[in-house]
Short mmCIF file of the C-alpha atoms (twelve columns), coordinates in Angstrom:
data_MODEL
# 
_entry.id   MODEL 
# 
loop_
_atom_site.group_PDB 
_atom_site.id 
_atom_site.type_symbol 
_atom_site.label_atom_id 
_atom_site.label_alt_id 
_atom_site.label_comp_id 
_atom_site.label_asym_id 
_atom_site.label_seq_id 
_atom_site.Cartn_x 
_atom_site.Cartn_y 
_atom_site.Cartn_z 
_atom_site.pdbx_PDB_model_num 
ATOM 1   C CA . MET A 1   56.636  149.930 86.398  1 
ATOM 2   C CA . ARG A 2   58.710  146.805 86.258  1 
ATOM 3   C CA . ILE A 3   60.521  145.529 89.327  1 
ATOM 4   C CA . ARG A 4   63.895  144.004 88.652  1 
ATOM 5   C CA . ARG A 5   64.603  140.811 90.493  1 
ATOM 6   C CA . ARG A 6   68.084  139.631 91.293  1 
ATOM 7   C CA . GLN A 7   69.098  136.405 89.698  1 
ATOM 8   C CA . LYS A 8   69.367  133.508 92.128  1 
ATOM 9   C CA . GLY A 9   71.796  130.678 91.647  1 
ATOM 10  C CA . ILE A 10  75.187  130.331 90.084  1 
ATOM 11  C CA . GLY A 11  76.073  131.946 86.783  1 
ATOM 12  C CA . PHE A 12  77.987  130.418 83.893  1 
ATOM 13  C CA . ILE A 13  81.311  131.982 84.893  1 
ATOM 14  C CA . GLY A 14  80.911  130.849 88.488  1 
ATOM 15  C CA . LEU A 15  79.992  127.340 87.363  1 
ATOM 16  C CA . SER A 16  82.989  127.234 85.023  1 
ATOM 17  C CA . PHE A 17  85.301  128.286 87.839  1 
ATOM 18  C CA . VAL A 18  83.912  125.583 90.173  1 
ATOM 19  C CA . VAL A 19  84.283  122.900 87.476  1 
ATOM 20  C CA . ILE A 20  87.899  123.914 86.787  1 
ATOM 21  C CA . VAL A 21  88.836  123.891 90.490  1 
ATOM 22  C CA . VAL A 22  87.125  120.534 91.145  1 
ATOM 23  C CA . GLY A 23  88.722  119.069 88.004  1 
ATOM 24  C CA . ALA A 24  92.199  120.211 89.084  1 
ATOM 25  C CA . LEU A 25  91.707  118.711 92.550  1 
ATOM 26  C CA . LEU A 26  90.496  115.420 91.066  1 
ATOM 27  C CA . LEU A 27  93.495  115.306 88.714  1 
ATOM 28  C CA . LEU A 28  95.850  115.926 91.617  1 
ATOM 29  C CA . GLY A 29  94.140  113.277 93.731  1 
ATOM 30  C CA . PHE A 30  94.141  110.636 91.007  1 
ATOM 31  C CA . ARG A 31  97.829  111.226 90.266  1 
ATOM 32  C CA . LEU A 32  98.998  111.241 93.903  1 
ATOM 33  C CA . LEU A 33  96.828  108.422 95.274  1 
ATOM 34  C CA . PRO A 34  98.947  105.530 93.874  1 
ATOM 35  C CA . ALA A 35  102.099 106.966 95.492  1 
ATOM 36  C CA . TYR A 36  100.415 107.138 98.881  1 
ATOM 37  C CA . LEU A 37  98.962  103.643 98.502  1 
ATOM 38  C CA . GLN A 38  102.462 102.353 97.732  1 
ATOM 39  C CA . PHE A 39  103.806 104.167 100.818 1 
ATOM 40  C CA . PHE A 40  101.232 102.498 103.065 1 
ATOM 41  C CA . THR A 41  102.164 99.142  101.519 1 
ATOM 42  C CA . VAL A 42  105.854 99.785  102.300 1 
ATOM 43  C CA . LYS A 43  104.934 100.785 105.830 1 
ATOM 44  C CA . GLY A 44  102.908 97.589  106.259 1 
ATOM 45  C CA . ALA A 45  105.757 95.432  104.962 1 
ATOM 46  C CA . LEU A 46  108.153 97.017  107.459 1 
ATOM 47  C CA . LYS A 47  105.689 96.372  110.263 1 
ATOM 48  C CA . GLU A 48  105.253 92.735  109.205 1 
ATOM 49  C CA . ILE A 49  109.014 92.198  109.255 1 
ATOM 50  C CA . THR A 50  109.563 93.779  112.664 1 
ATOM 51  C CA . HIS A 51  106.693 91.809  114.218 1 
ATOM 52  C CA . ASN A 52  107.800 88.472  112.730 1 
ATOM 53  C CA . PRO A 53  109.195 86.345  115.602 1 
ATOM 54  C CA . GLU A 54  111.366 84.356  113.178 1 
ATOM 55  C CA . LEU A 55  113.321 87.498  112.246 1 
ATOM 56  C CA . LYS A 56  114.005 88.759  115.800 1 
ATOM 57  C CA . SER A 57  117.575 87.413  115.731 1 
ATOM 58  C CA . ALA A 58  118.082 87.593  111.960 1 
ATOM 59  C CA . GLY A 59  121.052 89.233  110.298 1 
ATOM 60  C CA . LEU A 60  120.927 92.311  108.078 1 
ATOM 61  C CA . GLN A 61  120.952 90.274  104.864 1 
ATOM 62  C CA . GLU A 62  118.044 88.093  106.050 1 
ATOM 63  C CA . ILE A 63  115.998 91.178  106.927 1 
ATOM 64  C CA . ARG A 64  116.702 92.737  103.520 1 
ATOM 65  C CA . SER A 65  115.793 89.456  101.825 1 
ATOM 66  C CA . ALA A 66  112.535 89.262  103.812 1 
ATOM 67  C CA . PHE A 67  111.641 92.780  102.637 1 
ATOM 68  C CA . ASP A 68  112.465 91.921  99.012  1 
ATOM 69  C CA . LYS A 69  110.156 88.892  99.197  1 
ATOM 70  C CA . ARG A 70  107.323 90.993  100.586 1 
ATOM 71  C CA . ALA A 71  108.037 93.676  97.983  1 
ATOM 72  C CA . MET A 72  107.682 91.117  95.215  1 
ATOM 73  C CA . VAL A 73  104.370 89.820  96.590  1 
ATOM 74  C CA . ASN A 74  102.947 93.294  97.328  1 
ATOM 75  C CA . ASP A 75  104.234 94.853  94.080  1 
ATOM 76  C CA . ILE A 76  106.456 97.412  95.809  1 
ATOM 77  C CA . ASN A 77  108.729 98.913  93.180  1 
ATOM 78  C CA . VAL A 78  109.840 102.229 94.695  1 
ATOM 79  C CA . ILE A 79  112.340 100.799 97.186  1 
ATOM 80  C CA . SER A 80  114.219 97.549  97.680  1 
ATOM 81  C CA . GLY A 81  115.880 95.759  100.568 1 
ATOM 82  C CA . LYS A 82  119.264 97.332  99.853  1 
ATOM 83  C CA . ASP A 83  117.748 100.804 100.372 1 
ATOM 84  C CA . LEU A 84  116.594 100.074 103.931 1 
ATOM 85  C CA . ASP A 85  118.352 101.536 106.972 1 
ATOM 86  C CA . ILE A 86  118.524 98.812  109.616 1 
ATOM 87  C CA . GLU A 87  119.714 99.513  113.140 1 
ATOM 88  C CA . LYS A 88  120.329 96.487  115.338 1 
ATOM 89  C CA . GLY A 89  120.119 96.849  119.085 1 
ATOM 90  C CA . SER A 90  120.385 94.521  122.049 1 
ATOM 91  C CA . ASP A 91  116.628 93.920  122.194 1 
ATOM 92  C CA . GLY A 92  115.815 93.890  118.445 1 
ATOM 93  C CA . PHE A 93  116.093 96.117  115.409 1 
ATOM 94  C CA . THR A 94  114.602 99.162  113.724 1 
ATOM 95  C CA . ILE A 95  113.997 99.406  109.978 1 
ATOM 96  C CA . SER A 96  113.659 102.765 108.225 1 
ATOM 97  C CA . ALA A 97  112.792 103.481 104.613 1 
ATOM 98  C CA . ASN A 98  113.292 106.984 103.215 1 
ATOM 99  C CA . TYR A 99  112.640 107.707 99.564  1 
ATOM 100 C CA . SER A 100 111.353 110.349 97.164  1 
ATOM 101 C CA . GLN A 101 108.907 109.865 94.354  1 
ATOM 102 C CA . GLN A 102 108.380 112.228 91.441  1 
ATOM 103 C CA . ILE A 103 104.895 112.120 89.933  1 
ATOM 104 C CA . PRO A 104 104.191 113.871 86.606  1 
ATOM 105 C CA . LEU A 105 100.968 115.883 86.763  1 
ATOM 106 C CA . PHE A 106 100.679 117.467 83.315  1 
ATOM 107 C CA . GLN A 107 103.122 118.608 80.655  1 
ATOM 108 C CA . ASN A 108 106.264 119.730 82.490  1 
ATOM 109 C CA . VAL A 109 104.737 120.006 85.981  1 
ATOM 110 C CA . SER A 110 105.565 117.294 88.511  1 
ATOM 111 C CA . ALA A 111 105.028 116.707 92.203  1 
ATOM 112 C CA . CYS A 112 107.940 115.449 94.299  1 
ATOM 113 C CA . ILE A 113 106.977 113.716 97.538  1 
ATOM 114 C CA . ASP A 114 109.383 112.576 100.252 1 
ATOM 115 C CA . PHE A 115 108.257 109.491 102.158 1 
ATOM 116 C CA . SER A 116 109.671 108.225 105.454 1 
ATOM 117 C CA . ALA A 117 108.519 105.038 107.190 1 
ATOM 118 C CA . SER A 118 110.004 103.116 110.054 1 
ATOM 119 C CA . SER A 119 109.131 100.263 112.353 1 
ATOM 120 C CA . SER A 120 110.902 98.628  115.241 1 
ATOM 121 C CA . THR A 121 110.604 95.367  117.126 1 
ATOM 122 C CA . ASP A 122 109.538 97.186  120.284 1 
ATOM 123 C CA . GLY A 123 106.450 98.580  118.491 1 
ATOM 124 C CA . LYS A 124 107.521 102.228 118.116 1 
# 
């Protein structure tokens, strides 16, 4: 009499499913990563401007111009100085950048991500 043993390991259908899921996650990651890298660059530029002692008493146009210069150097192309929300207070200023980015994934499917970054001279 022959004893049947259960197969150990993953079958072809299971392996195919794992490859498809991992491939979809990699595609999503590779498409979304540049948008997040750009967001962190924008956030860093805002922080540089608010911590620059030369810009503590600057006007709105000077702050926008400072951002545009940093945007040119850091290759920021999703937002410009005119899109910034700048609130001046008695002790400094706060800069906010709010924008959306639409990233095509495949065929007619896209991801829309809303980004919001802000920095103020008091470090908040």
